[in-house]
KOLPALO-455475 format. One record per residue (C-alpha): residue number from 1; residue in one letter; x, y, z. Coordinates in nm, 2 decimals, always signed. Example, Ala and Ser with C-alpha at 12.3 -4.5 7.8 and 13.67 -1.06 7.14 Angstrom:
2
+-----+------+--------+--------+--------+
: seq : type :     px :     py :     pz :
+-----+------+--------+--------+--------+
:   1 :    a :  +1.23 :  -0.45 :  +0.78 :
:   2 :    s :  +1.37 :  -0.11 :  +0.71 :
+-----+------+--------+--------+--------+
***
This chain:
312
+-----+------+--------+--------+--------+
: seq : type :     px :     py :     pz :
+-----+------+--------+--------+--------+
:   1 :    m :  +1.01 :  -1.22 :  -2.46 :
:   2 :    v :  +0.77 :  -1.07 :  -2.74 :
:   3 :    p :  +0.47 :  -1.22 :  -2.81 :
:   4 :    l :  +0.44 :  -1.41 :  -3.16 :
:   5 :    g :  +0.39 :  -1.13 :  -3.45 :
:   6 :    m :  +0.45 :  -0.83 :  -3.27 :
:   7 :    t :  +0.80 :  -0.60 :  -3.31 :
:   8 :    a :  +1.01 :  -0.53 :  -3.01 :
:   9 :    p :  +0.90 :  -0.21 :  -2.83 :
:  10 :    r :  +1.05 :  +0.11 :  -2.77 :
:  11 :    i :  +1.17 :  +0.09 :  -2.38 :
:  12 :    a :  +1.24 :  +0.45 :  -2.18 :
:  13 :    i :  +1.38 :  +0.40 :  -1.87 :
:  14 :    l :  +1.26 :  +0.74 :  -1.66 :
:  15 :    v :  +1.44 :  +0.87 :  -1.38 :
:  16 :    p :  +1.35 :  +1.15 :  -1.20 :
:  17 :    c :  +1.60 :  +1.34 :  -0.97 :
:  18 :    h :  +1.68 :  +1.59 :  -0.70 :
:  19 :    n :  +2.03 :  +1.55 :  -0.57 :
:  20 :    e :  +2.15 :  +1.21 :  -0.62 :
:  21 :    a :  +2.49 :  +1.24 :  -0.75 :
:  22 :    a :  +2.56 :  +0.97 :  -0.49 :
:  23 :    t :  +2.37 :  +0.72 :  -0.64 :
:  24 :    v :  +2.23 :  +0.80 :  -0.98 :
:  25 :    a :  +2.55 :  +0.70 :  -1.25 :
:  26 :    q :  +2.50 :  +0.32 :  -1.02 :
:  27 :    v :  +2.12 :  +0.37 :  -1.14 :
:  28 :    v :  +2.23 :  +0.44 :  -1.48 :
:  29 :    r :  +2.47 :  +0.17 :  -1.49 :
:  30 :    d :  +2.23 :  -0.17 :  -1.36 :
:  31 :    f :  +1.94 :  +0.02 :  -1.59 :
:  32 :    r :  +2.15 :  -0.02 :  -1.89 :
:  33 :    a :  +2.28 :  -0.34 :  -1.81 :
:  34 :    a :  +1.98 :  -0.47 :  -1.72 :
:  35 :    l :  +1.80 :  -0.40 :  -2.04 :
:  36 :    p :  +2.03 :  -0.25 :  -2.28 :
:  37 :    e :  +1.81 :  -0.18 :  -2.58 :
:  38 :    a :  +1.64 :  +0.09 :  -2.34 :
:  39 :    a :  +1.68 :  +0.45 :  -2.35 :
:  40 :    i :  +1.79 :  +0.56 :  -2.01 :
:  41 :    h :  +1.65 :  +0.98 :  -1.96 :
:  42 :    v :  +1.72 :  +1.17 :  -1.59 :
:  43 :    f :  +1.53 :  +1.43 :  -1.55 :
:  44 :    d :  +1.73 :  +1.61 :  -1.32 :
:  45 :    n :  +1.46 :  +1.84 :  -1.08 :
:  46 :    n :  +1.70 :  +2.17 :  -0.95 :
:  47 :    s :  +2.00 :  +1.98 :  -0.78 :
:  48 :    t :  +2.28 :  +2.16 :  -0.64 :
:  49 :    d :  +2.53 :  +1.87 :  -0.63 :
:  50 :    g :  +2.63 :  +1.77 :  -0.99 :
:  51 :    t :  +2.33 :  +1.53 :  -1.03 :
:  52 :    a :  +2.31 :  +1.58 :  -1.38 :
:  53 :    e :  +2.68 :  +1.59 :  -1.53 :
:  54 :    i :  +2.77 :  +1.26 :  -1.35 :
:  55 :    a :  +2.39 :  +1.12 :  -1.46 :
:  56 :    r :  +2.53 :  +1.24 :  -1.87 :
:  57 :    a :  +2.90 :  +1.12 :  -1.79 :
:  58 :    a :  +2.73 :  +0.77 :  -1.72 :
:  59 :    g :  +2.56 :  +0.76 :  -2.07 :
:  60 :    a :  +2.17 :  +0.90 :  -1.95 :
:  61 :    e :  +2.03 :  +1.12 :  -2.21 :
:  62 :    v :  +1.96 :  +1.44 :  -1.93 :
:  63 :    r :  +1.65 :  +1.64 :  -1.93 :
:  64 :    h :  +1.58 :  +1.94 :  -1.66 :
:  65 :    e :  +1.26 :  +2.04 :  -1.46 :
:  66 :    e :  +1.28 :  +2.37 :  -1.32 :
:  67 :    r :  +0.96 :  +2.31 :  -1.13 :
:  68 :    k :  +1.04 :  +2.13 :  -0.78 :
:  69 :    g :  +0.87 :  +1.82 :  -0.70 :
:  70 :    k :  +0.83 :  +1.45 :  -0.85 :
:  71 :    g :  +0.52 :  +1.59 :  -0.99 :
:  72 :    h :  +0.66 :  +1.84 :  -1.24 :
:  73 :    v :  +0.88 :  +1.60 :  -1.35 :
:  74 :    v :  +0.62 :  +1.26 :  -1.40 :
:  75 :    r :  +0.42 :  +1.53 :  -1.59 :
:  76 :    r :  +0.72 :  +1.61 :  -1.80 :
:  77 :    m :  +0.84 :  +1.29 :  -1.83 :
:  78 :    f :  +0.54 :  +1.20 :  -2.01 :
:  79 :    a :  +0.48 :  +1.48 :  -2.21 :
:  80 :    d :  +0.87 :  +1.49 :  -2.36 :
:  81 :    i :  +0.94 :  +1.11 :  -2.40 :
:  82 :    e :  +0.83 :  +0.91 :  -2.68 :
:  83 :    a :  +0.83 :  +0.55 :  -2.64 :
:  84 :    d :  +0.62 :  +0.19 :  -2.64 :
:  85 :    l :  +0.67 :  +0.11 :  -2.27 :
:  86 :    y :  +0.80 :  +0.35 :  -1.99 :
:  87 :    v :  +0.94 :  +0.24 :  -1.68 :
:  88 :    m :  +1.00 :  +0.47 :  -1.43 :
:  89 :    v :  +1.24 :  +0.43 :  -1.12 :
:  90 :    d :  +1.35 :  +0.63 :  -0.86 :
:  91 :    g :  +1.75 :  +0.78 :  -0.89 :
:  92 :    d :  +1.84 :  +0.65 :  -0.52 :
:  93 :    a :  +1.99 :  +0.33 :  -0.61 :
:  94 :    t :  +1.69 :  +0.15 :  -0.38 :
:  95 :    y :  +1.50 :  -0.06 :  -0.67 :
:  96 :    d :  +1.66 :  -0.37 :  -0.82 :
:  97 :    a :  +1.74 :  -0.30 :  -1.15 :
:  98 :    s :  +1.73 :  -0.68 :  -1.25 :
:  99 :    a :  +1.42 :  -0.70 :  -1.21 :
: 100 :    a :  +1.26 :  -0.47 :  -1.48 :
: 101 :    p :  +1.36 :  -0.74 :  -1.76 :
: 102 :    r :  +1.02 :  -0.95 :  -1.56 :
: 103 :    l :  +0.81 :  -0.60 :  -1.56 :
: 104 :    v :  +0.91 :  -0.57 :  -1.95 :
: 105 :    a :  +0.80 :  -0.92 :  -2.00 :
: 106 :    t :  +0.48 :  -0.91 :  -1.74 :
: 107 :    a :  +0.35 :  -0.66 :  -1.92 :
: 108 :    l :  +0.40 :  -0.79 :  -2.26 :
: 109 :    e :  +0.30 :  -1.12 :  -2.19 :
: 110 :    g :  -0.02 :  -1.00 :  -2.00 :
: 111 :    g :  -0.09 :  -0.65 :  -2.20 :
: 112 :    y :  -0.13 :  -0.44 :  -1.88 :
: 113 :    d :  -0.09 :  -0.09 :  -1.93 :
: 114 :    l :  +0.05 :  -0.07 :  -1.59 :
: 115 :    v :  +0.28 :  -0.27 :  -1.36 :
: 116 :    n :  +0.39 :  -0.20 :  -1.01 :
: 117 :    v :  +0.68 :  -0.33 :  -0.79 :
: 118 :    a :  +0.59 :  -0.40 :  -0.48 :
: 119 :    r :  +0.89 :  -0.36 :  -0.27 :
: 120 :    v :  +1.08 :  -0.67 :  -0.06 :
: 121 :    e :  +1.30 :  -0.52 :  +0.25 :
: 122 :    r :  +1.66 :  -0.72 :  +0.15 :
: 123 :    a :  +1.77 :  -0.53 :  +0.46 :
: 124 :    q :  +1.64 :  -0.41 :  +0.84 :
: 125 :    g :  +1.70 :  -0.06 :  +0.79 :
: 126 :    a :  +1.54 :  -0.03 :  +0.41 :
: 127 :    y :  +1.20 :  +0.09 :  +0.46 :
: 128 :    r :  +1.15 :  +0.32 :  +0.78 :
: 129 :    p :  +0.90 :  +0.19 :  +1.00 :
: 130 :    g :  +0.67 :  +0.52 :  +0.95 :
: 131 :    h :  +0.68 :  +0.52 :  +0.61 :
: 132 :    r :  +0.59 :  +0.12 :  +0.61 :
: 133 :    f :  +0.27 :  +0.24 :  +0.82 :
: 134 :    g :  +0.16 :  +0.55 :  +0.62 :
: 135 :    n :  +0.18 :  +0.31 :  +0.34 :
: 136 :    r :  -0.01 :  +0.02 :  +0.44 :
: 137 :    l :  -0.26 :  +0.23 :  +0.55 :
: 138 :    l :  -0.30 :  +0.48 :  +0.24 :
: 139 :    t :  -0.31 :  +0.18 :  +0.02 :
: 140 :    g :  -0.56 :  +0.05 :  +0.22 :
: 141 :    i :  -0.81 :  +0.35 :  +0.22 :
: 142 :    v :  -0.73 :  +0.38 :  -0.15 :
: 143 :    g :  -0.83 :  +0.00 :  -0.22 :
: 144 :    r :  -1.14 :  +0.02 :  +0.03 :
: 145 :    v :  -1.27 :  +0.36 :  -0.24 :
: 146 :    f :  -1.11 :  +0.29 :  -0.60 :
: 147 :    g :  -1.10 :  -0.08 :  -0.52 :
: 148 :    t :  -0.74 :  -0.29 :  -0.47 :
: 149 :    h :  -0.50 :  -0.39 :  -0.72 :
: 150 :    t :  -0.18 :  -0.35 :  -0.52 :
: 151 :    s :  -0.02 :  -0.40 :  -0.21 :
: 152 :    d :  +0.23 :  -0.11 :  -0.24 :
: 153 :    m :  +0.06 :  +0.20 :  -0.39 :
: 154 :    l :  +0.36 :  +0.42 :  -0.31 :
: 155 :    s :  +0.61 :  +0.23 :  -0.45 :
: 156 :    g :  +0.82 :  +0.46 :  -0.71 :
: 157 :    y :  +0.92 :  +0.17 :  -0.97 :
: 158 :    k :  +0.66 :  +0.09 :  -1.20 :
: 159 :    l :  +0.59 :  +0.01 :  -1.57 :
: 160 :    f :  +0.33 :  +0.22 :  -1.82 :
: 161 :    s :  +0.22 :  +0.13 :  -2.16 :
: 162 :    r :  +0.21 :  +0.45 :  -2.37 :
: 163 :    r :  -0.12 :  +0.47 :  -2.40 :
: 164 :    f :  -0.12 :  +0.48 :  -2.05 :
: 165 :    v :  +0.12 :  +0.78 :  -2.03 :
: 166 :    k :  -0.01 :  +0.96 :  -2.29 :
: 167 :    s :  -0.35 :  +0.97 :  -2.15 :
: 168 :    f :  -0.25 :  +1.03 :  -1.76 :
: 169 :    p :  -0.36 :  +1.39 :  -1.67 :
: 170 :    a :  -0.08 :  +1.42 :  -1.40 :
: 171 :    r :  -0.18 :  +1.71 :  -1.17 :
: 172 :    s :  -0.05 :  +1.66 :  -0.88 :
: 173 :    t :  +0.29 :  +1.85 :  -0.77 :
: 174 :    g :  +0.47 :  +1.62 :  -0.55 :
: 175 :    f :  +0.50 :  +1.25 :  -0.41 :
: 176 :    e :  +0.17 :  +1.23 :  -0.42 :
: 177 :    i :  +0.18 :  +1.17 :  -0.81 :
: 178 :    e :  +0.22 :  +0.82 :  -0.71 :
: 179 :    t :  -0.16 :  +0.82 :  -0.55 :
: 180 :    e :  -0.29 :  +0.99 :  -0.85 :
: 181 :    i :  -0.12 :  +0.75 :  -1.07 :
: 182 :    m :  -0.31 :  +0.41 :  -0.87 :
: 183 :    i :  -0.66 :  +0.60 :  -0.89 :
: 184 :    h :  -0.66 :  +0.72 :  -1.26 :
: 185 :    a :  -0.58 :  +0.34 :  -1.32 :
: 186 :    l :  -0.81 :  +0.20 :  -1.13 :
: 187 :    e :  -1.10 :  +0.45 :  -1.23 :
: 188 :    l :  -1.04 :  +0.35 :  -1.59 :
: 189 :    g :  -1.06 :  -0.01 :  -1.54 :
: 190 :    i :  -0.74 :  -0.06 :  -1.74 :
: 191 :    p :  -0.49 :  -0.36 :  -1.68 :
: 192 :    i :  -0.27 :  -0.36 :  -1.38 :
: 193 :    a :  -0.08 :  -0.60 :  -1.27 :
: 194 :    e :  +0.18 :  -0.64 :  -0.97 :
: 195 :    i :  +0.51 :  -0.81 :  -0.93 :
: 196 :    a :  +0.76 :  -0.83 :  -0.64 :
: 197 :    a :  +1.10 :  -0.72 :  -0.61 :
: 198 :    p :  +1.38 :  -0.65 :  -0.39 :
: 199 :    y :  +1.40 :  -0.33 :  -0.21 :
: 200 :    g :  +1.70 :  -0.20 :  -0.02 :
: 201 :    e :  +1.88 :  +0.08 :  +0.15 :
: 202 :    r :  +2.05 :  +0.37 :  +0.09 :
: 203 :    p :  +2.39 :  +0.43 :  +0.06 :
: 204 :    e :  +2.53 :  +0.59 :  +0.36 :
: 205 :    d :  +2.61 :  +0.91 :  +0.19 :
: 206 :    s :  +2.27 :  +0.94 :  +0.03 :
: 207 :    a :  +1.98 :  +1.14 :  +0.18 :
: 208 :    s :  +1.59 :  +1.05 :  +0.17 :
: 209 :    k :  +1.37 :  +1.32 :  +0.03 :
: 210 :    l :  +1.05 :  +1.19 :  +0.20 :
: 211 :    q :  +0.92 :  +1.36 :  +0.50 :
: 212 :    t :  +0.69 :  +1.10 :  +0.64 :
: 213 :    w :  +0.42 :  +1.31 :  +0.80 :
: 214 :    r :  +0.42 :  +1.65 :  +0.53 :
: 215 :    d :  +0.45 :  +1.36 :  +0.25 :
: 216 :    g :  +0.18 :  +1.17 :  +0.47 :
: 217 :    y :  -0.06 :  +1.46 :  +0.48 :
: 218 :    l :  +0.02 :  +1.54 :  +0.10 :
: 219 :    i :  -0.08 :  +1.17 :  +0.03 :
: 220 :    l :  -0.39 :  +1.21 :  +0.27 :
: 221 :    r :  -0.54 :  +1.54 :  +0.09 :
: 222 :    m :  -0.49 :  +1.40 :  -0.25 :
: 223 :    i :  -0.69 :  +1.13 :  -0.16 :
: 224 :    g :  -0.96 :  +1.30 :  -0.02 :
: 225 :    q :  -0.99 :  +1.54 :  -0.31 :
: 226 :    l :  -0.98 :  +1.23 :  -0.56 :
: 227 :    v :  -1.23 :  +1.11 :  -0.38 :
: 228 :    r :  -1.46 :  +1.41 :  -0.37 :
: 229 :    r :  -1.37 :  +1.48 :  -0.69 :
: 230 :    e :  -1.41 :  +1.08 :  -0.85 :
: 231 :    r :  -1.68 :  +0.98 :  -0.59 :
: 232 :    p :  -1.93 :  +1.32 :  -0.56 :
: 233 :    l :  -2.21 :  +1.11 :  -0.44 :
: 234 :    e :  -2.05 :  +0.90 :  -0.20 :
: 235 :    f :  -1.84 :  +1.23 :  -0.06 :
: 236 :    f :  -2.14 :  +1.48 :  -0.03 :
: 237 :    g :  -2.36 :  +1.19 :  +0.09 :
: 238 :    v :  -2.18 :  +1.09 :  +0.39 :
: 239 :    a :  -2.19 :  +1.53 :  +0.49 :
: 240 :    a :  -2.60 :  +1.48 :  +0.39 :
: 241 :    l :  -2.61 :  +1.19 :  +0.66 :
: 242 :    l :  -2.42 :  +1.37 :  +0.89 :
: 243 :    l :  -2.61 :  +1.71 :  +0.88 :
: 244 :    v :  -2.95 :  +1.50 :  +0.88 :
: 245 :    l :  -2.79 :  +1.33 :  +1.21 :
: 246 :    l :  -2.71 :  +1.66 :  +1.35 :
: 247 :    s :  -3.02 :  +1.85 :  +1.22 :
: 248 :    l :  -3.28 :  +1.50 :  +1.42 :
: 249 :    g :  -3.05 :  +1.55 :  +1.74 :
: 250 :    l :  -3.08 :  +1.92 :  +1.76 :
: 251 :    g :  -3.46 :  +1.93 :  +1.64 :
: 252 :    l :  -3.63 :  +1.60 :  +1.76 :
: 253 :    p :  -3.66 :  +1.74 :  +2.13 :
: 254 :    v :  -3.81 :  +2.08 :  +2.02 :
: 255 :    v :  -4.03 :  +1.91 :  +1.78 :
: 256 :    l :  -4.16 :  +1.65 :  +2.11 :
: 257 :    e :  -4.19 :  +1.99 :  +2.33 :
: 258 :    f :  -4.44 :  +2.14 :  +2.07 :
: 259 :    w :  -4.63 :  +1.84 :  +2.05 :
: 260 :    r :  -4.63 :  +1.78 :  +2.43 :
: 261 :    t :  -4.70 :  +2.15 :  +2.50 :
: 262 :    g :  -4.75 :  +2.38 :  +2.18 :
: 263 :    l :  -4.53 :  +2.58 :  +2.24 :
: 264 :    v :  -4.12 :  +2.64 :  +2.13 :
: 265 :    p :  -3.90 :  +2.75 :  +2.38 :
: 266 :    r :  -3.61 :  +2.70 :  +2.19 :
: 267 :    l :  -3.65 :  +2.90 :  +1.89 :
: 268 :    p :  -3.31 :  +2.95 :  +1.76 :
: 269 :    t :  -3.18 :  +2.55 :  +1.83 :
: 270 :    a :  -3.54 :  +2.51 :  +1.60 :
: 271 :    v :  -3.38 :  +2.79 :  +1.30 :
: 272 :    l :  -3.05 :  +2.61 :  +1.32 :
: 273 :    s :  -3.24 :  +2.22 :  +1.33 :
: 274 :    a :  -3.41 :  +2.36 :  +1.01 :
: 275 :    a :  -3.09 :  +2.51 :  +0.86 :
: 276 :    l :  -2.94 :  +2.20 :  +0.89 :
: 277 :    m :  -3.14 :  +1.99 :  +0.74 :
: 278 :    l :  -3.17 :  +2.22 :  +0.45 :
: 279 :    s :  -2.82 :  +2.18 :  +0.40 :
: 280 :    a :  -2.81 :  +1.83 :  +0.40 :
: 281 :    l :  -3.07 :  +1.82 :  +0.11 :
: 282 :    l :  -2.82 :  +2.08 :  -0.06 :
: 283 :    a :  -2.57 :  +1.83 :  -0.02 :
: 284 :    f :  -2.74 :  +1.54 :  -0.18 :
: 285 :    a :  -2.82 :  +1.77 :  -0.48 :
: 286 :    v :  -2.48 :  +1.86 :  -0.53 :
: 287 :    g :  -2.39 :  +1.50 :  -0.48 :
: 288 :    l :  -2.60 :  +1.40 :  -0.74 :
: 289 :    i :  -2.52 :  +1.66 :  -1.03 :
: 290 :    l :  -2.14 :  +1.67 :  -0.96 :
: 291 :    e :  -2.18 :  +1.22 :  -1.00 :
: 292 :    a :  -2.36 :  +1.32 :  -1.35 :
: 293 :    i :  -2.08 :  +1.53 :  -1.40 :
: 294 :    t :  -1.80 :  +1.28 :  -1.28 :
: 295 :    h :  -1.94 :  +1.03 :  -1.48 :
: 296 :    s :  -1.89 :  +1.21 :  -1.82 :
: 297 :    r :  -1.56 :  +1.28 :  -1.73 :
: 298 :    r :  -1.47 :  +0.95 :  -1.65 :
: 299 :    e :  -1.59 :  +0.87 :  -2.02 :
: 300 :    l :  -1.42 :  +1.14 :  -2.17 :
: 301 :    k :  -1.08 :  +1.01 :  -2.00 :
: 302 :    r :  -1.18 :  +0.67 :  -2.09 :
: 303 :    l :  -1.21 :  +0.78 :  -2.49 :
: 304 :    a :  -0.89 :  +0.97 :  -2.42 :
: 305 :    y :  -0.70 :  +0.61 :  -2.33 :
: 306 :    l :  -0.87 :  +0.42 :  -2.63 :
: 307 :    g :  -0.78 :  +0.79 :  -2.87 :
: 308 :    v :  -0.43 :  +0.62 :  -2.83 :
: 309 :    p :  -0.37 :  +0.29 :  -3.01 :
: 310 :    p :  -0.25 :  -0.01 :  -2.84 :
: 311 :    r :  +0.08 :  -0.15 :  -2.95 :
: 312 :    s :  +0.13 :  -0.37 :  -3.24 :
+-----+------+--------+--------+--------+
***
């Protein structure tokens, strides 16, 4: 439902795809039925199984991104497509298209810039145990560091406002893009909501592109990089604290021995302890400087976000 006084929004369905010939036509048909007023854009990422041709035959507008990786595709989608609301969904037919109207209604009624769809399994094998555990772990880490606004950070089914899309830098290249999206939203303090929707199994002739350990490592590395970039004082402060503790552990016995005997029998240890303490001070100073820079960067990102006018 469109709030009183507002025009109907332009809605774009964004479907990143790599070798989804078995499912992409169903995704296009299902979202066409759920949101008939929306434009459906399939972005083909070097598929070799005819995904682009099948999507085009199903009625989608097809575009291509040659650089491999979901992050590259998302960056291209956000840059090229003009709309008021963007619904991004994977092309594997595991997400429930019938939830799309509820997703749009939630965004319009609450004025949200990001609405995440938390997955609810409707089949026992829909969500592999390793993926489930990894998602909970990574979502928990992000929630602890940046704040909790979602229970399923890695869901591939999300809605964005134009304001979010046109001010999001999208630096990731692969599946870690979901993490970057959520942390960017949390850092800007934009309105975020979440709804739950069924999540099903892939068809038997469709294969997942996810690799649990590799993608988990990449996501964890991305979280570490974002913590260092967005929380530099905490990041370098912890490093400084560890260096101080190590310095004291090595240096206190040397100092006590000097007080007792007036001698420094372990000069290399004393030098190492002093070097570690200086390194701790340097790390803390770096954290303070980067914290000031990060604060300025965050203000600039907020101004870029506010520079995109809200939908009227």
